[in-house]
C-alpha positions as CSV (number, residue, x, y, z in Angstrom):
1,M,0.0,0.0,0.0
2,K,2.8,2.4,1.0
3,K,4.6,1.7,-2.3
4,N,1.4,2.4,-4.4
5,C,0.8,5.6,-2.4
6,S,4.4,6.8,-3.1
7,L,4.1,5.9,-6.8
8,L,0.8,7.9,-7.0
9,I,2.5,10.9,-5.4
10,V,5.5,10.7,-7.8
11,I,3.1,10.4,-10.8
12,T,1.1,13.4,-9.6
13,F,4.1,15.6,-9.2
14,L,5.4,14.6,-12.6
15,F,2.0,15.4,-14.1
16,I,1.8,18.8,-12.4
17,G,5.5,19.6,-13.1
18,S,5.2,18.7,-16.8
19,H,1.9,20.7,-17.1
20,T,3.6,23.7,-15.6
21,I,6.5,23.5,-18.0
22,V,4.2,23.2,-21.0
23,A,2.2,26.1,-19.8
24,Q,5.2,28.3,-19.3
25,N,6.7,27.4,-22.7
26,S,3.5,27.6,-24.7
27,N,3.2,30.4,-27.2
28,W,0.3,32.8,-26.8
29,V,-1.6,32.5,-30.0
30,A,-4.7,34.6,-30.8
31,P,-7.6,32.6,-32.3
32,E,-7.6,32.4,-36.1
33,S,-10.8,34.5,-36.2
34,S,-8.7,37.5,-35.0
35,N,-7.0,37.5,-38.4
36,N,-10.2,38.9,-39.8
37,L,-10.3,41.9,-37.5
38,K,-9.5,45.0,-39.5
39,N,-7.8,48.0,-38.0
40,P,-10.0,51.1,-38.6
41,F,-7.1,53.4,-37.9
42,K,-4.4,51.8,-40.0
43,G,-2.2,54.6,-41.4
44,N,-3.8,57.3,-39.3
45,A,-1.0,59.4,-37.8
46,S,-3.4,61.1,-35.3
47,A,-4.6,57.8,-34.0
48,T,-1.0,56.6,-33.7
49,A,-0.1,59.7,-31.6
50,D,-3.1,58.9,-29.4
51,G,-1.8,55.3,-29.2
52,K,1.5,56.6,-28.0
53,K,-0.1,58.5,-25.1
54,I,-2.1,55.4,-24.1
55,F,1.0,53.3,-24.4
56,N,3.0,55.7,-22.1
57,Q,0.2,55.6,-19.5
58,M,-0.8,51.9,-19.6
59,C,2.0,49.8,-21.2
60,V,5.4,51.3,-20.5
61,L,5.8,49.9,-17.0
62,C,5.9,46.4,-18.3
63,H,6.8,46.7,-22.0
64,G,9.4,49.5,-21.7
65,L,9.7,52.8,-23.6
66,Q,10.7,51.1,-26.9
67,G,8.3,48.2,-26.4
68,K,11.1,45.6,-25.9
69,G,9.4,43.9,-23.0
70,N,12.0,45.3,-20.6
71,G,9.9,47.8,-18.5
72,E,10.7,48.2,-14.8
73,A,7.6,46.3,-13.6
74,G,8.0,43.6,-16.3
75,L,11.4,42.6,-15.2
76,S,10.1,41.1,-12.0
77,L,7.4,39.0,-13.8
78,E,7.9,35.2,-14.2
79,R,6.4,35.4,-17.7
80,K,8.1,38.3,-19.4
81,P,6.1,40.9,-21.4
82,A,6.1,40.8,-25.1
83,N,8.9,42.4,-27.1
84,F,6.9,44.2,-29.7
85,L,10.0,44.4,-31.9
86,A,10.5,40.6,-32.0
87,L,9.7,38.9,-35.3
88,K,7.0,36.9,-33.6
89,V,5.0,40.0,-32.9
90,V,5.9,41.8,-36.1
91,N,4.5,38.8,-38.0
92,E,1.2,38.9,-36.2
93,T,-1.8,40.6,-37.8
94,D,-3.2,43.8,-36.3
95,G,-6.2,41.7,-35.4
96,N,-4.0,39.3,-33.4
97,I,-2.5,42.1,-31.4
98,F,-5.9,43.8,-30.9
99,W,-7.3,40.5,-29.6
100,K,-4.4,40.0,-27.1
101,I,-4.8,43.6,-25.8
102,T,-8.5,43.0,-25.5
103,H,-8.4,39.6,-23.7
104,G,-5.0,39.6,-21.9
105,K,-3.3,36.6,-20.5
106,A,-1.8,36.6,-17.0
107,P,0.2,38.4,-16.0
108,M,-1.1,40.8,-18.6
109,A,-4.5,42.3,-17.8
110,T,-7.5,42.3,-20.1
111,Y,-8.1,45.8,-21.4
112,E,-11.6,45.2,-22.8
113,E,-13.2,47.2,-20.0
114,L,-10.3,49.6,-19.3
115,L,-9.9,50.9,-22.8
116,T,-12.4,51.6,-25.5
117,E,-12.3,49.6,-28.8
118,D,-10.9,52.7,-30.5
119,Q,-8.2,53.1,-27.9
120,R,-7.1,49.5,-28.3
121,W,-6.8,49.9,-32.1
122,K,-4.8,53.1,-31.5
123,L,-2.4,51.1,-29.4
124,V,-2.1,48.6,-32.2
125,N,-1.1,51.5,-34.5
126,Y,1.5,52.7,-32.0
127,I,3.0,49.2,-31.6
128,R,3.3,49.0,-35.4
129,N,5.0,52.4,-35.3
130,L,7.6,51.1,-32.9
131,E,8.4,48.4,-35.5
132,I,8.6,51.0,-38.3
133,N,11.0,53.2,-36.2
134,K,13.2,50.2,-35.5
135,A,13.5,49.4,-39.2
136,K,14.3,53.1,-40.0
137,S,17.0,53.2,-37.4
138,K,18.8,50.2,-39.0
139,K,19.2,52.0,-42.3
């Protein structure tokens, strides 16, 4: 009986441990339906400027001034904030990014109730602008 109990405990810890590892290493992927979301502010410089203001108020602490995921508060998180300049994010659709801002995933909060839909799209514009500025600085 004691041997069976020990075996059960070991199996339980292995299951929990492997589940935690998988969860920490899994990529955060927006649902395919988010690919169909269209940015109503794409190319709108005024909306991008508004997005920068929102970013500086709501996002800088975790994502950092340049959006590299190295903000002061983000450094202490177990799951690091997204680096908006990484190819993984650059290759996402505007709809994917909008969906992630809207729904969040711990430790990132959901912004569906904190920001209006327009504000979230403006953030997407600003995040795209960070990518453009990085590309320009390489030239």
